[in-house]
N, C-alpha and C positions, 0 to 999 in steps of 0.2 A: 590424215595419218589412219595408215589401216589397221586392222585389229592385230595382227601381230608385231605390230612396231607400238600398238599401247601396251602389250602385253607385256615386251621387252621394260619397257619405261617403266611400267609399274612394280616387274619385279627388282629394276635396278633401285629403285628408289625404297622396297621392303630391304632390301640388302643392306643401305648404306645405314636404314635406320637400326636393320639389328647391330649393324657394325658399331654405330654411336650407342647406342644402350648397353653395348659390349666396353667400350671405352668408357663409359661412365662408372660402370660396376668396379670394373678392372681401379681407376682411378679411388672409387671410394673402397676398397678392399684395402690399397696400399696406402691411405690417410688412415684409417682403420690402424691398420697395423702399425705406422708410424707413432698413432700418438698412443696406441698401448704398450709401443718399447720406449717411448718418452717418460711414459708417465711410470713404468717400473722404473727407467732408470732415474725418475727423480724419486719414486718411493726407496729404492737401495739407497741414493745419496741421503736420505732424508735418515731412512734406519743407522746408517753406516756414522755418521753427524750425532743422533742420538745415544748412540751406545759410545761412541767417544766422548760425549761429554760426560754420561756417566759414569764411564772408567775413570776420567779425571776428577769427578768431584765427589766420587768415591775413594782414588788415592790421597786427596785434599781431608777429606773428613778422618782418613786412617792415621794422617800426620798431625791432625788436632788432636785425636784419640792420644797418640803417643804423647804429645806435648802434654795433657792432663796428666797422664800416669808418672811421667817425669816431674811435674809440680806437687805431684802427691806424693811421691816419693820423695822430695826433697823435705817435703813437711814432714813427712815421717822420720825422716834423719835427725831433725832439729827436736824432734820427741815435744812432750806438755801436751797440754788440754786439745780439742779441736774446736774452733770456734768463729764467728763468722769476720773474724780479722784478721784474718789471715789470707795470704796470696792466693790459694786456691777458692775462696769462697768470691773474689771478684769476676763479675759476669765481662764476657770480651760480647762489649756492643756490636753493630753491624757495622763491618769495615770493608773499605774496597779491598780486593786484593791486588789491584794493580799499582797502588799506593806503595805497597810493601816492595813490587817487584821494582817499582822506580827508585826507589831508596837504596836497591843493590848498587856496588859500582859497576857489577858487571854488565848490568843490564841497560841497556840506552833508552832514555825515552821514544826515542825514533822508533823504537820495536816495537813497542806499545800500541801504538796508534792502528786503531780497525780493531782490536781485539773486544770480546763484549765483555762486559762491567760484572766483575763476580764480587759478590758479598758475603763473607764469611762470620757468622756469630756462633756464639755457646756461651754453656754455664757448667759449674759445676757444682752439684747439691747433695749434702749430708743425707744416704738415704735414711741412716738413725736419728735424724731429724723428725722422724715419722713415726707414728705406731704401727709394729710388724702384725700383717694377720698372723702370719706363721705362730706367734706367740698365742692365739684365741686354743691350740691343742695341742696337747704333751700325752703321747702314749696312746694315742688316738681317743683320749677323751676330753673334754672342755676343761680349761683353766679358770677355776672360778674366779681369780683377782684378773685377767684378762679380760674376761667375759666382762665381768662391771665394769674394768675403763673403758672398753667398745659403748657399752650401753651407756653412760656418761657421754660420750663423745655421739655417739646417736641423737641422746636429748640433748645436748648443746645446740646439732645441726637442725633437728625438726626432723630426723628420717625414723621411717615404721621400725620399730625393735622387733617387728616380726621377721623382718628380712635378715636381722644381726641372727636371729636363732637357726635359719634357715641355712645359711651362710656359715656357721659354725656346726652344725650339723654334715652339710656338704663336704665342708674342709676337712674333717675326721674321716669321711668318707674316699675324699682323694686322698689323704696320706695313706691311708692304710693300705688303696690301689698299688702304691707309690713302694711302699716298702715291701709289698708281696712281691710284686716282679723285680724288683731287687733282690730276694731271699731265692724266689725261684733261677736268677742269673739270666733275666730275659726269656727263657724260653719259649719256645709257642707252643709246649703243651702239648703236643702228639704223639700218643702212644703210650700216655700218661694216665694208668685208671683215675689219678684223680682231677683230671683236667677238667672233665665235665663241671664238678663241685664248686671247684676254685673260681670259673669262669661265672659262673651262677652266683657265687658272694661278690664278686666284681663287677660282676654285669651290669651295664647303668650309672655307673661311678665316674664323676665330671673329673677331669684332666685337671691336673694343679694350675692354677691360673701363676702369669708371668709378669704382669702389669694389672694395675691396679684396672681399667680398662675392660679386664679380662676376668673382674670377679661377677659381671652377668652371668660368667659359667655356674657361680656357685650357690645362682639365686636372687643376687642382688638384680633391679630393675637399673636401666641405663644411668635413668637421673639422680638413681642414690652413689653408684658409682661415680659417676663426676661430681658428685657435692666432699663424695670422701677423700677424692685424690688430693688434694695438697694436704692431707692429714696424715694418711694412711701410706704403706708401702707391704710389698712381699720380696722379704728376703730370704737367701735359702736354709735360715738358721734362725732359733729365736736370738735376740740382741736386744741390748738395754737403749734406751732411750736418751739420746744429747741434750741435754739441760741447756749446752753452750747456744745450741742451731733449733731448737724445736717453737715449733707456734706457740702462743699462748693457749688457745684451743688443746694443740696435746698435750703440754702440761697441766693442761687445768683439768681435762679426762682422766690422765695417769694418777691422783691424787685425789683420793677421797676428802669430800668436804674443801676441795679447795676451787673457791668460784673463781669464774672469766676474769673477774676485774681483779682480784690479788694474781693469778697469774701472768696479766699484762704489766702488774706493778713488776711483778720478776724479769718479765723479758727487757723492761724499762732499765731497771737495773745493771742486768748484763752488760747491755749497750756503753757504760761508762767503763766497769770493769769486768772481763767475762770471769767466770768460776773454775778457781781451779782445782775444786775435788769437789765433792756434794756436801763435805757441812758446810762449806760458802752457800751453796745454793740453799739448804737450810735454814741458815741464818736470815735469809729473805723471806722465810715462809709467817703466816701468820701464828701467833702462841695457841699453844692448846691442841693445834688441827696434826693432821697426819703429817709424816716426812716424808721426803725423800728413801730412797732404799737399794743398794745396790744390784738388789738383783733387777729391777726393774729400771734404774736408770745411773744414766755416766755421764762424763765430760770429754770421753775419747771415743771414736768413730773409726771402723772399719772398710763398711760400704760406703762407697760413693756414686751418684748416677751423674753422667756424663750427659749432657744433650749439643749436639753439634747442628748447623744449619748453614748449606750454601745454597744461594740465591743469585740466580743466574737471568735476568731479568723479570720474566711473570713465572719463568719455572724454577723449583728451589728442590732439594737432598736434605733430606734429614736424618740424622742416628741417633740414637739410644743405648747409650751403652749402660752397664752395671759392672763397678771394677771392687777388687777386694783387694786392701792391704793388709797384711802382716809384716812387722817390718820397716826395711826397706823395698820389700816385694809389692810390686802393686801388679795382679792379672784381671785379667776379662772374665767376668763371667759369663755373660753376654750379651749381643748387641744384636740389633733391631735397627732395620732401613727402611724408609717411607721416600716417595716422589711425589710431584703433585704441581699443578700452575694455577696461579691466580687468574681471575676472570680478568677482562680491563673494565673499569667505570663503565657503568651506563651513561649512555649522552642524555642531556637534558632534552 
């Protein structure tokens, strides 16, 4: 083979190699773009499915909240004291929603096949069965009787008293800031000659908490806030403690010289017959001690907390609401919602 022939063969081989390399690069690019497109499509489908499930869960929980309002409204129509023997106090244990659907005449069981199992649970809690943090302060100053009540609760639970002092002071600051903002009409202060001084007075003031876990904003440690959660609440106004629903710890703390053992006996007594008025509750107290009073205690409730939870496999959506009942009208004060997922059990 002559030199020109060898040169043409080599050139042809180089061209074939370049063409093969270009073809491989093209295939790789097409595969990459196809994978990216498939992933984007899968991601869009997952996002759409999650959003659809979230909206469906939200509507189910809204329906559960409306049902709670109906129950409380009917209870208000009946009147009388509020106690733990009433229908609203019975919790809804986790139940499969498909079982309710299959019980309907218009829903065939075949139509339910393939649907994910959804479980609904919930409960209504008397918010006035707990000590109201807002009672600690009135007109910007600590209320001695309420401070003494919370001091006894802190001692009963073994919590640091210094945190109570700090919480009371910061609560007064937060309430003062809120009243100042309301009086100023929520203006931004632009152009006001006194705006600088007002901001200096309220600068650094904590936000007013809405839930017990947010009491850390007022100086409590997370551990203290968690320990207080079963016994205290935060309501929009000063309220009385319902003796028919309150815990023994809350009752003991609300009355000077009332021991926890006597408070537990009182709770045991009301399980047989609820208190129709404060006088009946006072009849169960040890003689010679402090008594319940209408300024701090009662047998009726206006504020209720509603908890709802919808679970789909390992994912769940929760809703926590505060309801206010006045007569037959039941209104929602606030609502919070959260979602998450439970981790699968670890393999042995």
